[in-house]
Structure formats: structure tokens, C-alpha cells
N, C-alpha and C positions, 0 to 999 in steps of 0.2 A: 404368467402361472402363479409369480411370489406373492403378487399382489392378490390373488384371489385367497391364498393361504394366509396370509396376514388377515385378511378380515375373518375367515373361518376360525384361525386362533385365536383373536381377538374376541369377536361375540359369542363364542364356545365357551370360552372360560369366564367372560363376564354375564352370561346367563345361567351358566351353571354356579358361579358364586352367588348371584342373585336370587335364586332357588333356594341356597342353603347348603350345597355342597361341600365338604371340607375344602379347606385349600388345595393340600395333596392329589385327592381324588380328580380335581378339578382341573389341575396341570398334567395328569396322567390322560383324563379322558379326553382334553380339547386337543393334546399331542396326538393323539388317535386318529380322532376327527380330521385334523390338519392333514398327517400322513394318507388317509383315505383318499386326498385327491389325486394322489398319483400312483398311488399303491391298492391292491385288492384288500379286503377286509382279514382274511385271516391272514396274510402274512403282515399287514399293518400291527396287527394285535400280538403279532410272534417278534417282531421288530421293537415294540414299545417294550415288551416284556424282560425281553435281552438286553435293551440298553439303560434301563432301573437296574438290572444286575451288573452291568458293566459299571455304571455310575458307582456303584457302593465297593467296586473291589479295587480299592485304594489302602497302602498301609498306614499312610497320615489320617484316614478315616479313622482308627483306631483309638485314635488320642479323644474324641469326642465323648464316648463313654465314660471313660477315665476320667476327664476332667468333670464330666457332669458329677460322677458318682464322690468327688473329690469336693466339691460344689455342696451336695447333700451332706455329706460327713461334716463339713465346716459347719453348714445349717444349724445341726443338731449337737453338735460337740464342744460349744461354748467358744469358739473363735471369733464369732462376730462381737460376741459381746465383750471379750478382751481388746479388741478393735476399735470399738464405740467408746471404752472406757480411756483409751488412749486419745482419741481423737477431742472426747471431753475435756481432757487434764490439758490438751491444746490450745482448744478456742473456746472451752465451754463457757467461762468467765467473762467473755464479751458480752455487750446487749445483743440478745438474739442468738446467741452464743448456740444452739442447739440445730438451729438450721444450718451453720458453718458445721458443727458436729455430722450431721445427717452425711453433707457432701462428701468430707474427708473419710469418715467411714465409709460412704458408699465406695469412694474410689480406691480404698485399702481392701474391701471387701469383695469389690467386684475385682479388682487385681490379682488377688488369689483365688476366687471361685470363679472367674471367667465366666457369670452369668448375671444377666440383669434380674432376670425373675427370682432367682436368689437372693440378691440385695435389697430390691424393692421389698420381699418378704421378710426378711432376717431383720433391718435394720426398720421398717417402717413400721414393725410388731413391736420392737423393745423401745424406739424413741417416741412412738406415738402416743402412748401412754401419758410419758412425762410431759410432752407437749400438751397435753388438753390439762393436765394439772396446772401448767404456768401460763396458762392461757391465750395459747396460741391459736388463728383462724386454722379450724381445719382443712380450708382448701388450699391455705398458703403451704402448711406442713407436707399434704400430701402432694402437691406441685414440686416441693423442694425434691421431696424422695424421688418422684418418678423419674424427673429428668436426671438427678444425678447418677442414679443406678443405672446409668446407661452408659456411663464414663468406663466401666468394667469390660465393656464389650472393646474399647479400644487400648486400654491399658491393658498387656498381654500379662497371665495366659488367655487367650481368648479364643474360642470353637469358632466363631465366627471367621477369623484372621485364616484360619486352617481352612476353612472352606472356601475363602478366595485365593487362597493358594492352590486347591485344587482346579478350580475354575479358571485361574488365569493360565493354566498349564504349568505351573512350578516355579512361579515368585518365592523365594526363597522365605520359610517360614521365621525362621530364626530375624531376617532381616525385618519383617512386616513387624514381629513380637517388638523387636529393641524399636522401630518407629513410630510404634502408638505409645511411648510414654509421655513425651512432650506435648503432642495434643491434645491425649486424655489429660494431660494436668493442666493446661491451658484452658479448656472447656470447663474442668471444675474450678478454677478460679473465676472463670466467666459468671458462672452459676451464681459464685459466693457472692461475687459484686453486685451481680442482680438481687440477690437474697437481701444484702445491705441496705436496699433502698427502701426496700418493704420493711424492714426490721426499725427504720428510721421513721415510715409513715405509721406503723401500728405502734410506734416505743415499745416494743416487745424488751422483758425484763432479762435483765443480766445472770450468768449462773454463779456457783461458789467459786471462788477464786483457788486456784490449786496452787499448792506449794510446790518447792523444786523437789521437795523429798518427793511428794506426792506424785510427781512428774515422774520422775527414775522410778518410782515402783510401777506405775502403770505401764511405762515404758519396757521395764523388765517381763512385767506378766505378757505383754505384747512379742516381745522380742521372738520368741520361738514358731509366732504364726506369721511373723514378717520375716523369718528367715526359710520361709517356704519358696517366696519372689529368689531370694539369691541363689536357691538352689535350682530352681527349676530354670529360670532365667541364665543363671551364670553358667549353667550344665549346658544349655543348647547352645549359648554362644562360643563357650569355651570348646565345642566340639566333642565333648563328655558323651552325650547323649541326645538322640534327635527329639523332636517334641513330643512325637508318640511314646517314647521310653520316660519322658519326662513328666508324662500323663498318669503312666504308673507308677513313679516314685512317689508323684502329689498324692496318690491315693494312700501307699504304704504312709508316707509323712502324716498326712492328715488325722488317719485312723489311730497309727500311734499317740498323737500329741492329743485325740482327745480322750483317749484312754487315760492318759498321764494327767490332763483336767479333771479327769472323774467325772464327766457330765455325759459320756455315752456310755449305754449298757447294751451285754451282748442281745439280749434280747428285742434290742431298735434296729439291727443290722436290718434282720429280713426286711421291714418296711423301708429301709432306707434302698437295698437292693431292688424291691420292687417300684420306687418311684421312680431311681434312676433309671432303671429299665424301661418304665413308661414312656419318659423323656428321651432316651436314645430312641425308642421306636418311631414314636414322631418326627423327631428329627431324619432321622436316616430315611424315614418314607417320603418327607420334603425333598432331600436329595436325591433319591433314586428318582422320583416321578420330574423333579426340575433337570436332571441330567437327561433324561430322556426327552423333555421338551426342547431341551437347548440343541441336541443331537436333531428334531426335527427341523427346527427353525434353521440350523446349519446346512441339511439336504435340501432345503428348501429354498436356500439362499437368502432369506429373510435378514440376515446381519448384514450382508453386503447392501441391501435395498436401504437398510434405515441407515447406515454409515453415508452412502452417498448422499441420502438426504440431508442428512445433518452437516457434511462438509459443504456442501452448495449451500447451506446459509453465510458462511465465512470459514476462513482458515488462520483467522487469530485464536493462539491457543487460550485464549482466556476466555473469549467469545466461547468458544466448544465447550469448556469448563465448565463455564455460568449455564450454559443451554442443559447439558448435562444433568447438570446439579438441580434444574429446574424439574426436568422429567423424573430424576430420583426421587425428589421431594413428593411429585404428584404419584409415583409407583408406590412409595411407603407408606402412603397413605391406607392403601387395597391391597396391601401384599405383605405377607411377612417377608422376614430380613433374609433368610436362608434360601428360599426360593430366588427372590430378587437377585441375589449376588452370585449364584448358579447361573440362571438368565440373562442378565444382563452386562455381565463381566466379557464374556466372550463377543458381546456386541460391541460396546464401548472401548475396550483396552485396545486394540486395534488402531482405533481411529486416534487417542492419545498419544499411544507411541508413535506414531507415523507423526506428530506433533511435536513430538522429543519430551514428552513427559514419562518420569520415571513409574515404572509400574508399580513400585513400593509406595510411592506418595501419592498413586492414583486410590490404591488400595485403603491407605485410611480416607481421603478424600470419602469413598464411596460407602464405608462402614459408618462413617461420621455422619452421613447424609440418613442414610436408611434407620440411624438411631434414632432420628426425632421421630420416624413412623410409627415405632414402638411406643410412641406417647400419645399418637393421634387416634382417635377415631375414625374409621369404625372398626380397624384391626388390630389397633394396638395394643399387644397382648400385656406388657407392661404397663399402661393408663388402666385396664381392666383392675390387675393386680392390686395395682396403688389404689384406687379408689374402695376396693373392698379390705383392705390391711385397715387403711383409714377410718372404715365404717361410712362412707358419704358417698352421695350419688355422683355419675359422670357429668350432670349439669354444674354442680357446685365447683368441681376440679378444673373445668375449662378456664374459666374466666382468669383464675390465678394464675392458671398454665400458661397463657398467651404470651404475657412478658419473658417466661423463660424458652418457651418456645423461640421468641425472636432473638434472645441473648444466644441459643444455639446455632441459630441460622448464622447469625453475625461471625461467632465464632467458625462456623463452618465457611464462611467467606475467606475470613481470615489464613485458615488450614490451606485452603485451595490456592490462595493467591500468595503464599509463604512456602514454598518447596522445602527450604532451608528447616522447616521448624518440624518435619516429618523425617527428614534425610540426615540430619546434622549426626544425629546418635549412631544410624547406621554407617554412614561413613567413617566415623570415628572409630568404630570398632571391625572395618575392614569388609563390611557386607554388603 
């Protein structure tokens, strides 16, 4: 029976996506069709609706709308500009320095906003014009902006790490947040190294030299923005408040900081709230329908069948991790990150735990893997935003993106095979 369920689930989802049905609705409808294999129509519909509601009944999920709102405020409140100016002061004088600036600014902005979409829009919009003036290839600039913006999903605070915690059955959000720092920084360095190759190839110009006084001034201007990281992450790790409470504090802090910078006006608040509400509604609908699909799969014993098939290949932990990575890389091409985490975490996590993999380490592997999917067609939301901001077609961006895809995959291999990179900081803090 479970094999029939798997076929119906996969085929119905693919057909619905193929005819243009939105991802969230495709997830819910295919779950409904699958449940009808063993349950009547009315009880199936009722059960799906109940599971969607139950899936959203989590205190931890309250952090998502607050972090989304904080990111929108940052985008409008001048915080991104100050982080970019600090990144310019650090690396702008190097040949091709604007590419390094893009990566560092994306890491800083993403770490505070926790949104790849916000990072690719804000930083690309500011740096793109400067790159055009200085003769940077448009495709190269877009490739760096698109791939580097995903580092903010690994470096905390990160909404998708909260979703993984929910899907995993309670892995510590504090541990996941702390675990994301070193892998996120490592991926940023890998992208900068890849950019350096193209900088030499295109003989890109160096920026203006920054004096020590200017560097201190830029650091002073960006210091209040950077303090948000200390307050949010420090408070969570120190047990002062939960991740949900920290998200509310982030909103208050970014709002106050934006008014302090005098770059946010009261009349802009309604538009920010509306945009944040739209983003939150999309994310929550995806979570609700993904949770319903996850429940249907569990009730039909689909995870057990997939687990048995994977474990029949090998009992070597590294072979299994590589196999799971290949599956997730493929899934990430066609599915958004949130439903992928909610659907595949209950399938793969028991397998890797049985083989001795730490669930925190696996969470970082999974998120980093799916970050690559955000940059790939046909579903990659960050890819579409990045080319739109750069003003180029996807075709012109794909070729320069390929070396950065390869760099991210190599970085993923290192993170997968080196658990200490993810687990050293959580262990040091006793998490």
C-alpha cells in the first residue's frame, strides 16, 4: 500500500506543479489525494485541514513574522547602507574589492535580517550601480550577489533553522543558531576565493584606499547595527530570552535604530507591515501544507520505506550522507526550502541519528544544501530576485553562476565531512 501512496504523492505533486499550481497548494492537494487511498473523501479533507492548523500551533513559529518584520525595517532604515560602508572600508581597496564587499555585506546583513531575499535585494540594489560604473561584468556581479546572500540563512538568526527545529521534533534553536556561524563564515570565504579567480581574470579595478580614521568611523557608524547580533544571539545563548522573544526584541531594536538614523518615516510603516504580512502569509501557508504532507507520509509509512531503501545501499555514515546530499540537491532544484525541510527532515533525520550523526550538524548540512537550490532554476527565488535587481536575463547569469555553484557544493562536502566545524561552538557553550 505504501508504494501506491508514494506513486500517487509524487505524481500528483509533479503534475500540479507542472500545470502551474502554486507550491503550497500542490503540497496540500497531493497530500489529500494520497490520503484518499485509505480514507474516504470527507474525512480526508477534514484531516488535511486539521493537520494544517495543528502544524501552525507552535510558539516557536511566532519568531518568523517578527524576524521578517525586522528584516523589512532594516531594508528601509539605512542599516544595510552602513553595513556595506563597513565592508567597503575593510576590503574595498583590494582589486575587485566590490565583489568582496558584496560577500561580507551579505554575511553581515543576512546575519542580522535572516533573509536571503532581503539581502540580495538590498545589497544588489546598492552595489549594482557602483559595479556598473566601475566596469564589473553584470553577470559576475549578479552571481556573487545571488550566492553570497544565502549565507544569511546559515548565520543566525535564521527563520529556516527555526523551521528545522520544529520539523526535527525539538532540536535546540540556540544550538542551531550557534552552530551556523563557522559554516556560514566558511562558505563566505569559499565564495570570496572563487571571486578572486575572476577578479584576476577580468583585471578588475581596486577601490579607494581607506585610512585608519575612516575605518574607525565606518565601524562606529555600523556598531549599533552589529550590536543587534550580540543582543539577540547573546540573549538566546545566555538564557535571557527565547528565540521568539528575541525576534520581538529585534523588531523593537531595528525600529528604534532606523528612527535614530533618521532614514525611516512613520508614513512608511504601513507599507513595511503590509510587505511583512504578505511574506509571513506565504511562509505560513507553506509550513501548514508541508506539515500536512509530512503527516500523510508518516501515516502511510512512506518515511520507513524510504529509510529502508537508503540503508539497504550502505551502512557507512559518509556514504549515506553523500547520498542524502545528492537527493537534497535534486529536491532543492524543484522545491522551495521551507517545505523541503519540513517534509524531508522526518525522513532523513532518524536515518542519520541511527548512524551517529548529531542532529544539529545534520541541520546545518541540510540548510546549506538547500541554499544551493535557491540559486538554481526553475524555482530558485533568490536567483530570480538577483537577476531582476541586476537587470539581466537568467541566461546571462547562469554561466558565471556555475563556478560559484561548484564552490558551494565543495563547501557543502567539507561541512558534511567535518562535524567539528558545526559542533565546536555549540559544545563550547554547552549546548
